[in-house]
C-alpha positions as protocol buffer text, in pm:
chain_id: "A"
residue {
  index: 1
  type: MET
  ca { x: -2 y: 11 z: 26 }
}
residue {
  index: 2
  type: ILE
  ca { x: 221 y: 251 z: 99 }
}
residue {
  index: 3
  type: ALA
  ca { x: 511 y: 188 z: -200 }
}
residue {
  index: 4
  type: ASP
  ca { x: 207 y: 229 z: -459 }
}
residue {
  index: 5
  type: ARG
  ca { x: 163 y: 558 z: -304 }
}
residue {
  index: 6
  type: VAL
  ca { x: 514 y: 729 z: -310 }
}
residue {
  index: 7
  type: VAL
  ca { x: 640 y: 880 z: -618 }
}
residue {
  index: 8
  type: ASP
  ca { x: 1007 y: 880 z: -691 }
}
residue {
  index: 9
  type: VAL
  ca { x: 1121 y: 1257 z: -775 }
}
residue {
  index: 10
  type: PRO
  ca { x: 1472 y: 1202 z: -947 }
}
residue {
  index: 11
  type: ASP
  ca { x: 1863 y: 1437 z: -871 }
}
residue {
  index: 12
  type: PHE
  ca { x: 1639 y: 1683 z: -618 }
}
residue {
  index: 13
  type: PRO
  ca { x: 1763 y: 1814 z: -361 }
}
residue {
  index: 14
  type: LYS
  ca { x: 2024 y: 1783 z: -589 }
}
residue {
  index: 15
  type: PRO
  ca { x: 2195 y: 1531 z: -825 }
}
residue {
  index: 16
  type: GLY
  ca { x: 2173 y: 1174 z: -757 }
}
residue {
  index: 17
  type: ILE
  ca { x: 1944 y: 1157 z: -446 }
}
residue {
  index: 18
  type: VAL
  ca { x: 1594 y: 1017 z: -517 }
}
residue {
  index: 19
  type: PHE
  ca { x: 1369 y: 1190 z: -309 }
}
residue {
  index: 20
  type: LYS
  ca { x: 1106 y: 928 z: -226 }
}
residue {
  index: 21
  type: ASP
  ca { x: 739 y: 1174 z: -255 }
}
residue {
  index: 22
  type: LEU
  ca { x: 498 y: 1062 z: 11 }
}
residue {
  index: 23
  type: THR
  ca { x: 249 y: 1346 z: -80 }
}
residue {
  index: 24
  type: PRO
  ca { x: 37 y: 1072 z: -207 }
}
residue {
  index: 25
  type: LEU
  ca { x: 39 y: 862 z: 82 }
}
residue {
  index: 26
  type: PHE
  ca { x: -41 y: 1220 z: 276 }
}
residue {
  index: 27
  type: ALA
  ca { x: -347 y: 1249 z: 30 }
}
residue {
  index: 28
  type: ASP
  ca { x: -481 y: 904 z: 26 }
}
residue {
  index: 29
  type: GLY
  ca { x: -703 y: 926 z: 366 }
}
residue {
  index: 30
  type: GLU
  ca { x: -737 y: 531 z: 360 }
}
residue {
  index: 31
  type: ALA
  ca { x: -389 y: 451 z: 321 }
}
residue {
  index: 32
  type: PHE
  ca { x: -288 y: 767 z: 514 }
}
residue {
  index: 33
  type: ARG
  ca { x: -583 y: 620 z: 837 }
}
residue {
  index: 34
  type: THR
  ca { x: -476 y: 250 z: 748 }
}
residue {
  index: 35
  type: VAL
  ca { x: -142 y: 389 z: 799 }
}
residue {
  index: 36
  type: ILE
  ca { x: -176 y: 634 z: 1105 }
}
residue {
  index: 37
  type: ASP
  ca { x: -438 y: 286 z: 1247 }
}
residue {
  index: 38
  type: ASP
  ca { x: -80 y: 15 z: 1284 }
}
residue {
  index: 39
  type: ILE
  ca { x: 145 y: 302 z: 1434 }
}
residue {
  index: 40
  type: VAL
  ca { x: -82 y: 372 z: 1713 }
}
residue {
  index: 41
  type: ALA
  ca { x: -162 y: -12 z: 1782 }
}
residue {
  index: 42
  type: ARG
  ca { x: 204 y: -153 z: 1777 }
}
residue {
  index: 43
  type: TYR
  ca { x: 264 y: 88 z: 1993 }
}
residue {
  index: 44
  type: ALA
  ca { x: -19 y: 146 z: 2200 }
}
residue {
  index: 45
  type: GLY
  ca { x: 25 y: 188 z: 2567 }
}
residue {
  index: 46
  type: GLU
  ca { x: 333 y: 191 z: 2485 }
}
residue {
  index: 47
  type: PHE
  ca { x: 411 y: 618 z: 2487 }
}
residue {
  index: 48
  type: ASP
  ca { x: 350 y: 944 z: 2624 }
}
residue {
  index: 49
  type: ALA
  ca { x: 397 y: 1206 z: 2389 }
}
residue {
  index: 50
  type: VAL
  ca { x: 533 y: 1223 z: 2015 }
}
residue {
  index: 51
  type: VAL
  ca { x: 734 y: 1279 z: 1834 }
}
residue {
  index: 52
  type: GLY
  ca { x: 766 y: 1494 z: 1497 }
}
residue {
  index: 53
  type: ILE
  ca { x: 1066 y: 1534 z: 1199 }
}
residue {
  index: 54
  type: GLU
  ca { x: 1088 y: 1858 z: 1038 }
}
residue {
  index: 55
  type: ALA
  ca { x: 896 y: 1893 z: 756 }
}
residue {
  index: 56
  type: ARG
  ca { x: 717 y: 1586 z: 647 }
}
residue {
  index: 57
  type: GLY
  ca { x: 751 y: 1436 z: 984 }
}
residue {
  index: 58
  type: PHE
  ca { x: 490 y: 1688 z: 1153 }
}
residue {
  index: 59
  type: VAL
  ca { x: 206 y: 1492 z: 974 }
}
residue {
  index: 60
  type: LEU
  ca { x: 248 y: 1168 z: 1035 }
}
residue {
  index: 61
  type: ALA
  ca { x: 339 y: 1309 z: 1463 }
}
residue {
  index: 62
  type: ALA
  ca { x: 55 y: 1537 z: 1487 }
}
residue {
  index: 63
  type: ALA
  ca { x: -167 y: 1196 z: 1338 }
}
residue {
  index: 64
  type: VAL
  ca { x: -56 y: 1002 z: 1562 }
}
residue {
  index: 65
  type: ALA
  ca { x: -71 y: 1201 z: 1874 }
}
residue {
  index: 66
  type: TYR
  ca { x: -423 y: 1309 z: 1759 }
}
residue {
  index: 67
  type: ALA
  ca { x: -590 y: 925 z: 1762 }
}
residue {
  index: 68
  type: SER
  ca { x: -364 y: 812 z: 2054 }
}
residue {
  index: 69
  type: GLY
  ca { x: -486 y: 1101 z: 2267 }
}
residue {
  index: 70
  type: THR
  ca { x: -138 y: 1156 z: 2362 }
}
residue {
  index: 71
  type: GLY
  ca { x: 47 y: 1519 z: 2318 }
}
residue {
  index: 72
  type: VAL
  ca { x: 298 y: 1605 z: 2017 }
}
residue {
  index: 73
  type: VAL
  ca { x: 652 y: 1746 z: 1949 }
}
residue {
  index: 74
  type: PRO
  ca { x: 804 y: 1963 z: 1728 }
}
residue {
  index: 75
  type: ILE
  ca { x: 1162 y: 1817 z: 1578 }
}
residue {
  index: 76
  type: ARG
  ca { x: 1225 y: 2163 z: 1385 }
}
residue {
  index: 77
  type: LYS
  ca { x: 1578 y: 2321 z: 1189 }
}
residue {
  index: 78
  type: ALA
  ca { x: 1725 y: 2600 z: 1382 }
}
residue {
  index: 79
  type: GLY
  ca { x: 1612 y: 2902 z: 1466 }
}
residue {
  index: 80
  type: LYS
  ca { x: 1202 y: 2773 z: 1416 }
}
residue {
  index: 81
  type: LEU
  ca { x: 1180 y: 2797 z: 1773 }
}
residue {
  index: 82
  type: PRO
  ca { x: 1109 y: 3102 z: 1964 }
}
residue {
  index: 83
  type: ARG
  ca { x: 1264 y: 2973 z: 2345 }
}
residue {
  index: 84
  type: VAL
  ca { x: 1553 y: 2830 z: 2468 }
}
residue {
  index: 85
  type: ALA
  ca { x: 1631 y: 2536 z: 2277 }
}
residue {
  index: 86
  type: HIS
  ca { x: 1901 y: 2233 z: 2281 }
}
residue {
  index: 87
  type: ALA
  ca { x: 2058 y: 2170 z: 1947 }
}
residue {
  index: 88
  type: VAL
  ca { x: 2245 y: 1903 z: 1752 }
}
residue {
  index: 89
  type: SER
  ca { x: 2448 y: 1934 z: 1474 }
}
residue {
  index: 90
  type: TYR
  ca { x: 2494 y: 1623 z: 1212 }
}
residue {
  index: 91
  type: ALA
  ca { x: 2596 y: 1540 z: 904 }
}
residue {
  index: 92
  type: LEU
  ca { x: 2307 y: 1438 z: 597 }
}
residue {
  index: 93
  type: GLU
  ca { x: 2324 y: 1237 z: 274 }
}
residue {
  index: 94
  type: TYR
  ca { x: 2388 y: 1587 z: 89 }
}
residue {
  index: 95
  type: GLY
  ca { x: 2474 y: 1781 z: 278 }
}
residue {
  index: 96
  type: GLU
  ca { x: 2505 y: 1919 z: 688 }
}
residue {
  index: 97
  type: ALA
  ca { x: 2161 y: 2032 z: 906 }
}
residue {
  index: 98
  type: THR
  ca { x: 2088 y: 2112 z: 1291 }
}
residue {
  index: 99
  type: LEU
  ca { x: 1803 y: 2052 z: 1466 }
}
residue {
  index: 100
  type: GLU
  ca { x: 1638 y: 2145 z: 1792 }
}
residue {
  index: 101
  type: VAL
  ca { x: 1431 y: 2086 z: 2012 }
}
residue {
  index: 102
  type: SER
  ca { x: 1296 y: 2390 z: 2324 }
}
residue {
  index: 103
  type: GLU
  ca { x: 1385 y: 2299 z: 2656 }
}
residue {
  index: 104
  type: GLY
  ca { x: 1133 y: 2146 z: 2868 }
}
residue {
  index: 105
  type: ALA
  ca { x: 916 y: 1980 z: 2593 }
}
residue {
  index: 106
  type: PHE
  ca { x: 921 y: 1683 z: 2817 }
}
residue {
  index: 107
  type: LYS
  ca { x: 883 y: 1609 z: 3169 }
}
residue {
  index: 108
  type: PRO
  ca { x: 1142 y: 1363 z: 3339 }
}
residue {
  index: 109
  type: GLY
  ca { x: 1084 y: 1038 z: 3237 }
}
residue {
  index: 110
  type: GLU
  ca { x: 784 y: 1101 z: 2954 }
}
residue {
  index: 111
  type: ARG
  ca { x: 825 y: 787 z: 2676 }
}
residue {
  index: 112
  type: VAL
  ca { x: 796 y: 963 z: 2338 }
}
residue {
  index: 113
  type: LEU
  ca { x: 778 y: 753 z: 2032 }
}
residue {
  index: 114
  type: VAL
  ca { x: 1002 y: 933 z: 1814 }
}
residue {
  index: 115
  type: VAL
  ca { x: 801 y: 930 z: 1443 }
}
residue {
  index: 116
  type: ASP
  ca { x: 993 y: 961 z: 1038 }
}
residue {
  index: 117
  type: ASP
  ca { x: 914 y: 964 z: 714 }
}
residue {
  index: 118
  type: VAL
  ca { x: 1161 y: 827 z: 667 }
}
residue {
  index: 119
  type: LEU
  ca { x: 1497 y: 676 z: 809 }
}
residue {
  index: 120
  type: ALA
  ca { x: 1885 y: 661 z: 515 }
}
residue {
  index: 121
  type: THR
  ca { x: 2206 y: 766 z: 669 }
}
residue {
  index: 122
  type: GLY
  ca { x: 2036 y: 755 z: 1015 }
}
residue {
  index: 123
  type: GLY
  ca { x: 2142 y: 1126 z: 1127 }
}
residue {
  index: 124
  type: THR
  ca { x: 1844 y: 1334 z: 1148 }
}
residue {
  index: 125
  type: ALA
  ca { x: 1691 y: 976 z: 1371 }
}
residue {
  index: 126
  type: VAL
  ca { x: 2056 y: 966 z: 1567 }
}
residue {
  index: 127
  type: ALA
  ca { x: 2060 y: 1349 z: 1585 }
}
residue {
  index: 128
  type: THR
  ca { x: 1639 y: 1366 z: 1699 }
}
residue {
  index: 129
  type: LEU
  ca { x: 1710 y: 1058 z: 1956 }
}
residue {
  index: 130
  type: ASP
  ca { x: 2004 y: 1247 z: 2130 }
}
residue {
  index: 131
  type: LEU
  ca { x: 1764 y: 1524 z: 2128 }
}
residue {
  index: 132
  type: VAL
  ca { x: 1478 y: 1462 z: 2338 }
}
residue {
  index: 133
  type: GLU
  ca { x: 1723 y: 1244 z: 2586 }
}
residue {
  index: 134
  type: ARG
  ca { x: 1850 y: 1584 z: 2628 }
}
residue {
  index: 135
  type: ALA
  ca { x: 1573 y: 1736 z: 2656 }
}
residue {
  index: 136
  type: GLY
  ca { x: 1467 y: 1495 z: 2959 }
}
residue {
  index: 137
  type: GLY
  ca { x: 1172 y: 1217 z: 2782 }
}
residue {
  index: 138
  type: VAL
  ca { x: 1334 y: 858 z: 2689 }
}
residue {
  index: 139
  type: VAL
  ca { x: 1237 y: 744 z: 2365 }
}
residue {
  index: 140
  type: ALA
  ca { x: 1044 y: 490 z: 2311 }
}
residue {
  index: 141
  type: GLY
  ca { x: 1040 y: 386 z: 1950 }
}
residue {
  index: 142
  type: LEU
  ca { x: 1120 y: 566 z: 1640 }
}
residue {
  index: 143
  type: VAL
  ca { x: 898 y: 444 z: 1336 }
}
residue {
  index: 144
  type: VAL
  ca { x: 951 y: 529 z: 1003 }
}
residue {
  index: 145
  type: LEU
  ca { x: 718 y: 451 z: 630 }
}
residue {
  index: 146
  type: MET
  ca { x: 961 y: 401 z: 440 }
}
residue {
  index: 147
  type: GLU
  ca { x: 1364 y: 243 z: 556 }
}
residue {
  index: 148
  type: LEU
  ca { x: 1631 y: 305 z: 236 }
}
residue {
  index: 149
  type: GLY
  ca { x: 1843 y: 5 z: 356 }
}
residue {
  index: 150
  type: PHE
  ca { x: 2044 y: 40 z: 79 }
}
residue {
  index: 151
  type: LEU
  ca { x: 2160 y: 291 z: 318 }
}
residue {
  index: 152
  type: ASP
  ca { x: 2228 y: 106 z: 551 }
}
residue {
  index: 153
  type: GLY
  ca { x: 2127 y: 375 z: 843 }
}
residue {
  index: 154
  type: ARG
  ca { x: 1972 y: 168 z: 1086 }
}
residue {
  index: 155
  type: SER
  ca { x: 2362 y: 30 z: 1165 }
}
residue {
  index: 156
  type: ARG
  ca { x: 2378 y: 399 z: 1342 }
}
residue {
  index: 157
  type: LEU
  ca { x: 2098 y: 267 z: 1592 }
}
residue {
  index: 158
  type: PRO
  ca { x: 2185 y: 46 z: 1824 }
}
residue {
  index: 159
  type: GLY
  ca { x: 1986 y: -125 z: 2041 }
}
residue {
  index: 160
  type: ARG
  ca { x: 1744 y: 153 z: 1940 }
}
residue {
  index: 161
  type: GLU
  ca { x: 1321 y: 19 z: 1866 }
}
residue {
  index: 162
  type: VAL
  ca { x: 1318 y: 117 z: 1440 }
}
residue {
  index: 163
  type: HIS
  ca { x: 1005 y: -14 z: 1312 }
}
residue {
  index: 164
  type: ALA
  ca { x: 957 y: 20 z: 943 }
}
residue {
  index: 165
  type: LEU
  ca { x: 632 y: -10 z: 783 }
}
residue {
  index: 166
  type: MET
  ca { x: 855 y: -58 z: 471 }
}
residue {
  index: 167
  type: THR
  ca { x: 1193 y: -98 z: 309 }
}
residue {
  index: 168
  type: VAL
  ca { x: 1368 y: -40 z: -35 }
}
């Protein structure tokens, strides 16, 4: 179901990268509901808050939080948060980036489910899990719609609960 609703966009955001466009999946109400329901059912009772990573992770995390009756916390690109924030810089497959989360985003010991669209090289995931823990949360798991297995990002997350709904 996911694979049927993903469009490959070659050479985006730069030559040699094949971008996985999930917009058709988000636009298909039945498919989107199935994905969200699957995530919520898999992690039922195991988390108190949901984290979404900018930007497509926001779409997924907000829906998971709503469906599970929990709150949602955004992980933002540098400079987007109005309050004091924890920050982590990391390498991407096509550059560098910095992510931030507001100080006090989580209650101490709060169980946090991290939700994102794609696991590629693992840099974004490693940075996000670090941010959650710096901010006082306990990572309950990391779930992604799609894992790009050929990039082996999972190997950067030893000992972490990682679930991909689809691996390519």
